[in-house]
N, C-alpha and C positions, 0 to 999 in steps of 0.2 A: 312937401320930403319927409318921405317916413325914418324914422329914427328908432334905438333902441335905448328906453330909457329903464331909469330906475327911480323908484319911487318907494316910500314907505306908506304903506295902508294897512288898515285892519282886515282880519280874514273876510268878512262877509263883504268887503268891497271886492275881494278879490272873486268870490262865488259868481259875483255878477260880472263881473269880467270875463268868466268862462260861460255863461249862459248860452244853449244854442239854442237860438231862433234865427233864420235864415230870413232875408226880406220877403218880403209877399210876392216883389217883382222882380227878379236881379237885372230885367232891361231897360228899369226905368234910369238910372246913372249911368249905363254906358250900353252903345248900340253897336252890333257889327252891320255897319252899310253894304259892305262889300266884301263877299267869300268866294273867291276863282281859285279851281283848280286848273292849271295847263299840264298836259300830257303830251308827249313827243316821242314816238319810238320810230327807229328808225334803224336796222340789221337787228332786230330785238332789243335793241337797247334801248330803254326807255329812260328818261328824265322828267321830272314829274315838280312841277313847283304850286306850292300852294301860299296863296296871298290873301291875308285877312285885311282891313280895315276898318280901325273901330274908332268910334269918337266916344268922350265923356259929356256925358252930356249936363253934366252937374256945377255947380261956382264953386267947387274945392277941386285938390289932387285924389285920382283914385285908383287902386291896383287894378291894373287889367291884362288877363289871363287870355295867354293863347295854348291851345289843347288841340292836337291831334293825332291820328294814328297811320301807322306807315308799316306797309311789307317790313318782315323780320330780314329778308332776304336781301334788301336795299343798304345802301351808304347812304347817309347825310353827307351831302358836301359841302351846303352853303344854308347859309342861317343868318337873318338880318330884321336888324328894326328901325325904323324911320321915326322921328318924334321931331316937329317941329323944324323938317325939313334936315335934320343931320340926320347921319346913320351912323347905327353903330352895328358892324360885322363880327360875328363868331370866326374866334380862332382857331384851328387844329392845332394841336400840340401833340407830344408823347405823352404819353399815357400819366408815366412816369411824372413827370414836369408840372401836368394839370392838377396830379394828386396833392399836392400840397393846398394847394387851393380849393379845393374839393374840402379835404379833411377839416380846412378853418371853418369852411361853412356850415360843415356839422355841428364843428364844435359851438358853432353860435346859436344852433337851433332851426338853421336855413333848408331849406329843400333842394339841396345841391345837384343831387342824381335827378337828372331831367325826361333821361328816356330809360322806357323800364316794357318790360316781355308783355303783351296781353293775349293771353289766350294762345290758339294755335299758329296763327297767320301775322300778326300784328304786333309792334309796337307803338308805343305811345310815348310822344314828345310834349313836355308841356313848359313852359316858361311865363313869366311875368314881367310887368314892369309899372312904376307909378306915372301916370299921365298929368300931367297939369290940367287945372278946371279950363271947360269947355276946348281941350284939346285933341288933337288925334294922335293915332300912333300906326305904322304900317309893318305887321309881320310877314316875312319873307322865308319859307323854307321850300330849300332842293333836294331831291335826293335819286337817285341814279341804280337800275337794276338791269343785269340781262335777264330776259326773259328765259324761262327753261320749259321746256316742249315737252309734255307727259300726255300720254294717249292719244296722240296726234295734233295737239292743240296747244296754242301759246294763250297765257292767260294775264290781264292786265287788270291788279286789284286797285280801283280806287276806293278807299273808305271817307265818307264824309258825314263829319256831327258838327256841326259850326257855331250848336248852344245854343241857336234860338232861329227863329224864321229871320231871313234875311233879303232886304230886296233886289239885292243885286247879285244873286247866285248863280255862279256856271262852273258846269264841268267841260271842258273842251277838250277833246283826244284826236290827234294828227298821228297818221301810220303811214309810214312810206318803208313800204317794199320790193325792191325792186324785181326780185324773180317774180312778183304779181300777188294777189291776193285773191285767195279761194275760198274761203272762207269766212263771215263775220257774223257774230251773234252780240248780243247784249243780255246780260243776266244781272244776278245779284238781288237782293233786296229795295233798291232802289229804283228796280227797272219792273215792279210790279203795279197792278191797279191801275189808280187815277196816277202817278206818277209816268206810266211808259207814255201818256199823250205828250211828258216833257222831254222825249228822247226824240230825236231826227238824227239820221246819218246818211251818208253821202258817198260812193265808192266809184273809183274809177279801176283800169287795172291794175294799178301799183299803188294807189292811193287810196286813202280812207278818211273820212270827219267824221267824228261821233261828239254829238253836241247836247248838254242836257240843263235845260234852262227852266225848272219848277219856279210856279209862281210862289209867294209869300203861306198863299193858300194850300197850296197843293204840300207843301214843305211841311204840312203837320198829316200827312195823310195816307203815309205807306205803314205797314204792320208794323213797326220800331221808332216809328215819329210820333210825338205828340209837341206837348206846350213850347218844349224846346226846340222844336225844328225837324229838322233831317238827323238819322241816327242808322247807318248804313251803310252797303257795298254796292258799290256799281263794276263788273266784272266786265270788260272787252274780252273776246273769245275770237280768237284768229288762226291761221293756218295760212301758208304761201302754197303757190306750184312747185314741182319740184319737175323741172321736165328733162334737167342730166339728171343721171345718176352720180357724178360728183359731187354735185350740189351745188350749192351759192357762194361762190369764191369773189369776193371784192375787197379792193384796194384804194384807199386817197393817202396821199400826203405822209407817205413811206410806212405804213400801218396796214395789216390785212385782215381779214376775218373770214375764217369757212366755214362753212355750214354743213354740216353732212348728214345726211337722212334719206337713204335708198327705202324705197317699199318696193320696188319690183325685184323680189329676192323669195326662194325658197325657206320657211321655216324651218329652222334646224330644231331637230329631236332633242329635249334635253334629260338631263338625270337631275333630278332633286331632290333634297335631303332635308326634312323640316325637325328642328330640334325646338322642342317643346317644352318651357316651363313647368311641371306640374308641381312645384313646390306650395307649402302651408300658405303662402302670402299673395298666394292667385285664387283664394278662396274667394266664390260667391261668383260676382257678375264676370269677373274677370276671364275665370276658365268656362264660364258659359259662353262668353262672346269667343274665346279661342275656338272651342266645338265648332261653334257655329258656322264661322269663318273657316277652320278647316275644311267641314263639308261641302263647302261653297268649291271652296280651290280645289279639291278631289277630283268634284263633280266638271272641272274646266280643263281637268288634264288630257292631253292627245293622247292617243291607242298606240303613239311609236315612244312617249316619255315613258323612262323609266322613275321610279319614286320609294322612297323610303320615309319613315317616321320614327322619332326616336323622343321618347318622354324622359324627363329626367325629375329628380328630389335629390335627396342624398344618395340615391341609386340611378343608375342609366339603364332605362328598359327601352330596345328596340323593338318596334312590332316585328319586323323580319331583319335577319342578319345579312340579309342580302337584298340588294336592288330589285324591285319587281317590276315589270312591263306594266303599264296602266289600262290593262284590261277589264271588261265589267265585273268580272271573278273577284279579281284584287281589289277592285275600288270597294266592292262592297263589304267586303272583308274588312278593308281599312275602316272602312266609314263606322263599322261597328266597333273595332279598336278605340277611334275616335271619341265616339259615342260613350267609352266606359272610361277616358281619360279623368281621375279624380286628384284633387291637391292633398299633399302631405310632405312631410318631410323636411328638408333642408335643401339648400342649392349646390350644387357641384356642377359648375357650366362651365369648368377644363375639362373632365372627363367627359361630357356630353359633348363639348364639340367635337372631343378628337374623334370622339367614338362616329359622327357624322364626317367628320373628315377621311377615316378610313374606310368607311363603306363605300364613297365617294372614289377615293384612290383605288379602289380593287375592282372600280366598275368603269374606269374610263374606255370609253367606246369611240371610236372613228367618227368623225361626220356629227359629233352630238355636243352640246353646251352643257356644261355641269356648273350646278349652284347650290350652295350652303345657306339654309335661312335658319337663322338661330330669334327664338322670341323668349325673352324673358321679363320679369318686374322686378328684380332684384342685385343685389350683389352674392359673388360667389359665399358660403358660410361653411362649405364644407370641401373634403378633398383638397386640393390645391387651392389655395385663398390669397395667395400672395400674387395681386395683380400683372403685374411686371413679369413674375415668372408663366403667367398663364396667356399674357401677349407674345413671349419669346415661344411656349408652346405652338401655339395656336400657328403661329407665321412659319415658324420652322416646318408643320405637319402637311400647308397648306401648300408650300413653296411655289405660290405665282401658279399652282396649276386651274385653280378656278375662282370666283369671289365668293368672299362673304359676306351676308345679308346681316346687322344686328337690330332687332326691332326691341326698342325698350318699352314695355307698357307699365304707362301710370309716371305720376312726376318723382314716386320715391326710386326708382331704379339709377345706379351711377351710370349717368347718360357719356361723359366723358369716357371712362373707360369701354364701355360699347361701342362708341364712334372711331376711339382709336384701333380698337380692334378689327374692325372695318372696314377702315382707310388704310389700314396696315396690310387689306389682304383685297385689297381693290373694288371693296364694295362700297358700301352708305350706312350710317346709322340715319334711323328713322324713328321718333317719340309716338307711339300709339296714346292720342292723349284719352284717359279715362271717359267714356259718357255714353252717350245711349247707341251711337254708330261706331264703338269700336271695331265690331265684327266689320262692318264696311270698310273701314280706314285700312283694315288688315287685307281685306281683300283686294282694296286698291291697290296697294302696295303690290300683293302679287299679280296683278295685270300689268304693272309698268315692265315687269321682267320675265313675262310670262313667255314671248315671242322671241326668241334668240334669232338674230339673220345674218349675225358676223361673228366671227370670232378673231383673236389676235390682229387687232386692226390697228394698221402703221400710217401714221400719216407722215409724208414727206414732202420738203416746201425748200426748192432748189432757190437760192436765194432769200432763205429767210433767216432770220436771227431773232434772239430771246424769246422763243415758243413758250405758249403753254403746254399744255401737256396733251402730247401730240401720240402716246402710245394706249390702246384700250384692250381690255382683255374681250369686252362684249356688247355688242350693238343690237338693241332690242327695237323691234318695232313700234312705232309710235313715238320714240324718243329722238334725243339728234345730239351728235357730236359735236363740239363748238372748239376750233380751233383759232389763235390770233398770234400774231407774232408782228415784228418789225423786220424791213426790206431795206438794209443797211450798205449793201453794194451797189453804188451809183453806177458801176458800168455794166451790169447786165443788161441787154434790151429785153429782157421777157423772165416772166417770173412763172415757176412752173410748179403745182401742185399735182403730188399723186398719192394716193389709198393703195395700199396692200393690205387683202384680209386674206379669210378663209370661209367659205360660204359651204357649209355642210364639211364634204371631204376635199373641195375645188379649191384654187388659188383664185382671187379674182383681182383684178387693176383698173383702176380709175386714172384718169391723168386728164390736166387741162393746164394750155398754158397760156397767158395774159401777156399783153406789152405795158412794160414798165413806165414807158413815156405817157403821162396823162394826155387825155384825149383835151383839145382848146375846150371844147364843150362840157366836158366833166366838171361836176361841181365838188369841190373837197366837200369831205366829210369827215371834220376832227371830231367826231362821235365814236371814229373808228378807235384812235387814239384811247380814249375812255374807256372804251369796251375792252381795249387789251389790257389796259391798266387794272381793270374791274376783277376781270377774270384771273389776271397775274395773282391779286391778293387773295381772292378767293380761295386759290389753289394751293398757296404758299401757305393759309394760315392752315390751312387741311395737312399740310406736307409737317408745318411747326409742331403738328399734335403729336408726331409720330417719332419727333426726332431728342435727342437731349444734346447737352455738353455745349463744344464749341459750335455745332451744325447748328443747333435750335439755334445760336446767337448771332449768327451767318443769316441763316432765314429769316430770323424778327429782323435783322440792320435791313435787309430787300425789302420787308415788308413794311417797315416805318419810312424809309424813301420815298417809297412809292404812294403812300398815304399822305404823307405829307408835303408832296409835289403837288396831286390832285384833289388834297382837300378830302380824303373820304375819315369819314367817323369809323374805325373798325375797334373790334377787339384789343387792341395795340394803341390806339390813338385817343383822342378826347378834345372834344370841343369845346374852349372856353365861350360863353354868352356873356359878351361884353354889355354894361348898363351905362346909363347917365352917370354922371358922378353924384358920390355921395350912396349909390345903390351897391349892394355888390353882385360880384359875375355868379354865374353858373356854369356849372363844368357839365356836359354830357356824354356820359358814358356808353359804348353799345353794350346792352348785356348779355349773359350766355346764355343758352338754351334752357329756360328754366330759373333764371335768375330776376329779381326783384329789387333794385335800389331802395334803400330806407328813406322814406318821408319824414326827414327831421320834423319837417314844420307843420307835420297833419297829427304830429304825437307830442304835444308839450308835456313840461316834465316841472313835477316838484321837488323841490330839496330839501330834506328834514334833515338835519346835521349831515352826517354823509353819506346818506342814504338818498338815493334817488326815485321818486315815485310818479311812474307814466300816469299823465293823466289824457283823457280823452279832450282832444281840441273843439273849440267851439266859435263860431263864427258869434260875432258880437250881437245885441241888441239895448237900446235903451231902457236902464234899469229904475226905480224908484230914486237912485241915488244921483242920475244922471251920468252913469259910467257909460260911456261907448268908446269901442275899440275892438280888437280883432283878438291874434292868439295869443297864450300867454306863456313865454318861455320858459324863465324858473323861479323858485320861492323860497327864500332863504331864512333863518331865524336870526332877527335882528336883537332877541331878549324882550321879556313880557308875551304881548300879545300882537305886536308887528313883525312886520315881516319887508324884504326885500325881493321886490318885484321887478324882472326882468322881461320885457313886452316887445312883441314883433311892430304892433301898428301905433300908427297917430291919434292924437285926439283922443285922448283920456280926460275925461272930466271926473276925478276923483272924488268922492265925498269929505267935506271938512271934518265930520265927526264920525271916522270909523267906528264900528261895532264888531262886537267879539262874536267867535262862534267856538262850538266843542269841537274833539275828534270827530265826535258821532256823525254831524252834520259833513264831515271831510268824509268819510265812508259814505254817508247819502249820496255826495257829490260823485265819488267815485264810481259807484252804480247808477248814475245816471237822473237819481232823484235828489231835485234841488230842494235844500232847507226853505223854510219860508219863515222860521224863528229867528231868534240868536239868542245863547247863553252865556255866561263867564267861562273864558279858557281855562280847560285843567291842563294838568302837567303830563300827564298821558303819552307816551311815544308812537308816532304812529310808524307803522311798518311799512317798507317797500313793497310792488306787489312786483308777482313775476309774471307775465304775460304767457296765456295758452293756446295752441290752435285747434278748430275742430273742423274738417273738412265741410264741406256744402256738398249736395249732389245736384249734379246740373248745374252749376254755377263758377264763377271763373274764379271768384273770391272767397276764400274760408270767411269761418268768424273765428274772433279770438274776443278774451278776456280775461281779466285780471284777479287773482287769488292773493292774499296778503303772504310775505315768507314766513317761513318758520314752523307752519302747520304740518301736521301730520295728516295725510290723505288716505282715503279709501282708492285705490288705483284699479280695482279688478277683484271682483267676488263672483266665482263659479260654482255654486253648489252642487252643479252636475257633476264635475270631474272632481270634486273637493278638494278646492284649487282658491287660492288667494292669495293678493298684492297689495302690499300699502307703502307708502313712502313717507320719508320726511324732509321736507323743503327746507334749504338753505337760511341764511340769515339776511344776503343781498339779493337784490333783483336781479341778480346776473350769477348767480350760483346754483340753479337747478335744486336738485335732492343730494343731501347728504347721507342718506341709508335709504335705501328698500329693503323689504324681508319679502322675500315668496315662498308662501305657504301650501305644501301639495298633502293631502291625505292629513291626518290627524297628530304624525309624528317626525314628519319630514320639514324641515323650513332650509331655505338658503339664505344668507346675509349678505347683502352687497353694502358696503363701504366704500370710501375713496381712495384705501389704502390696499382693499383685498376683497376676498369671498371665501365665506366660510360655510360650509355644507354641513347639516346637522343631521342625526337621523335618530334623534331622541337619546342613543346613549354614547354617539362617538361624534367627534367636529374636526372636521378637516378643514387646514387653510389655505387659500391658494394666493398669490400677488396677480395682479392683473397683467402683468409682462407674461406668463407663460400659454401654453396652448395647451385648450382641452379637447377632447373630442370622445366622448362617451354616449351610447345609446342602448338603453336596456328599458324592456317591457315597453311603456309610450312614451317613455321619458328621452328625450335628447339634449345633450349640455355638451354645446360649441363654443370655446373661448380662443380667440385669434383678432389680433388688432384692436383689444382693448374694448371688445364687444363681446358677452356673452350672449348665446342665440340659446333659449331654452324653449324646448316644445314638451307641452305636455297634453296628452289628448288630443283635442282638437282646438288647443291654444299655442299659439308661439307668440313670444316675447322676445325683446333685443333690450338688456342695460348697455348703455353705451359709458364710457368715462372721458368724461373730456377734460382739457385741460385751455380755456380761455381766459383772456385778459387776466390774468394771473390766477383766477380762481379754477380750481380742482371740484367738478361735481359730477352728477349722475342723470343722465338721462333715459327713463323708456319708452319703448315704441311697441305698440301692440301690430305686428303684422298678419297677426291671424287670427280673426273673432272668434270666440268660443261659439258652439251653437248651444241652442235650448236654450230655453226661457229662463227667468229669474236672474239672470245676468246683470250685475251693477256694479258702481265704479266709474268714474272720471275718464278711466279711459273705455269704460263700456260702451259709451255715445256712440250710437252709428250719426254717419253724414249726414248731416242737419238738412231739412229741406224748407228755401225760403223763397219768397217773392221781393224783388221791389216795389216799395211802391211810388207812384212818383207824386211828387208834392213840391211845396218847396222850402221843406226840412229831407233829410234824409231818412226815412225810416223803412225797417224791412217786416215783412208779414212772417211770422215765426207761427205755427201752431193757431193757426185763425188769429195772432194778436199783433197788431202793429205796436214796434220796439223803435224807440229812436235811438239812433247807431251814428258812427262816426269813422272814416276813413284812415285807419290807423297802419303801422307795420311792426314786423318782429321779426326772428331768427326761426328759422324752422329747423328746429332740433332732431327732428326723424329722420332729416339727410345728413350724414357725414359731414361735407360741404358748408351745411349750418347757410342755408343761400338766405336774405333778408327777402320777407314776401310781405304784399299787401293784403290786408285784412281789415272787416267790418268789427270795431270794437263795440262791442254787446255786452248789456249787464249780464253778470252771471248766474243770476236767475233767468234770464230769457234763453242764455244760451248753452245751461244745463238741466233745463225745465227741472229745476230744484232750486233748496237755498242749498246755501255752503256749508250746513249744518249736516246735514244728508251727506256729504262725504269727505268728513270729519271722522279720526277715529281715536281714541282715548291711548291706544298704546300699537304699538306697530307687530 
């Protein structure tokens, strides 16, 4: 039984409790003897069950982990653990109801949040349970999703990473589509090289079976596989026959679903305006990839299309005032314009989108389809900056005449703002991830909307009720419209579906009638009811984003009622993962886009006086004093050289004669260096630490490192533009900076503190509070203050100073939005994104600058984003993260 214990030990004993050294072979203690993934797809609705059976092979209790990844678009609907014949089912509750349990677990240092966002398409689910000696546990996770048709195909994504080769490993996929299956392909990293031989598929006219049964040896032979076995995706790609233009209409047990995707229609010429952010934050690879994508998109326009280009920063710059036909002459001129797009200035989203809207409103041609596409990487920083006002302005200007698609570039963008603006105007929000294929992501999105086939689509169902969305502004080739509902009138003998739409300038109508009485031979399909519930919840979640007040609460109640009835884990519900008596339950929240929950257990805490010192958490190893165990929870002084330790793991054999250690040794421990000696404890006070993030290039996780509080740091020094910035950290671990001074040229500086801002030109000083608004542009300097954020642009450098009020603390946090160009740039904020490689082995290591570094998985708050999400990171010694000593980044005065 795992317990939380408080014991009195000397500090040297604590050091050995924190030693990092994973066992040489994690599979000696426990074994996954069976790992099955079973997915069933009917009417494009997929239900996937992951079952992992694990045995504890040793003669003492052991903590066993279940760790899988599922598609972001899916809802978890069931989780259960079976131990010694007893089953523990997860319970879905209202999020607020589960929140207290979640908060209590976090306060005890436990990892309560067990679902986190991973990369572009996946979410990570993990939990653990203590299993008795020589006993077994079965984990079973079920998730559900409606497959979305993109570019003419559906994709079922299955990720497999059981963490070791498994003797009984199986993936089974069954697809049943009564219109008939006309394409079936298998892709993904698990379908290549030697693993291709482990795949078999069988297909009839309406059914398909895919089996993936790799041997233990094959499980270490894929590109991303190794000693830990499989690690990759299996992607089942398929499409169905569409013999009737009305599409596929299916009903069962009082529910129906209608899949509508005609392709035998002429394309509609389109009017498209691209609104492109060229503000300073688009500097570097972002603007290069945007140019690359636009050049390719322009080359794909048809001659009967009309198009416009608008770039914006603090001002709006249309290529031409009117939309022009996409002939060769205009396209060549437009490509020249695109090649000369350069980043600069602030971000006036409101004025730019309104200008694009005006261009389309003045160019509404009969028989065409119009669309507006916005690409930005930031918040509005100039012009109209109130987000609600911008939403109101854009919605009134567009007035439902055409869709607005908002593409958010990178993780710093205010995605909620963009998504709401798109949804309010019949479009969608899409994140473009900063990576080497960002240009392809942009092109891929455009391909989805490149060929309109219908406009003003209305779906009408005689005898249907509680319908999902039934009106659509446009239908694009390769996509699909899906409507589901209930058949509540038992008196009608026939159920009729009718589609009314505009094809070019012509009205088209499709209709089909089916009997309501079920044929004797018809099989009941309970999936239709769950499909209806899933689609209803998805669309209501989108609607809830757009509403406020009583309307918002009404929609939230509808969502909650459905989620509790069908067991869906969504942003409004959580699953409480119950465990055997004596172990704390965990709570599964579905994260928002870009959000990662805190991994408290991964981040041990040391408490000195009233301050908290984050400490890298380490798996245990048996040390010279016989200590063994796991993560340290907290440590509090009891007087003299003794401390109270709260620990998460059991079986600690502490030394009988604790040895004392110096504060210097603690500092070495925090930097990842374990002392091998001990000396008399001094009375020096240990400072808490503040955690910093360092982005990584081409990797999902950034680095993070710790710096003691109270130091004065060189944030940025740019001799080329004669500017520099220094900052003084506050005195506690959650207090950020208390003062920041920005120097420009020899006689000008701006002092920021938590009460206000002082401008000093060498002779006069002017003071402003954080509550006023400022918008000044002069020469190459721009100063914009709004919503407690100061946006400063000086030459090629753009910095935002943010005033935070969190947890009773008021502090500053600087964010570099545009990196200065040129050589000799120094300071903590000047560090470029780090390049690292993960090193395979028994301990977690990264290779940075050709050196292997011990790291641990941790988390921190990302203060560069106003929503301050918690992100997962690799906790790294400061010297390795910054490629220098702390003294290289401190200053004697601000």
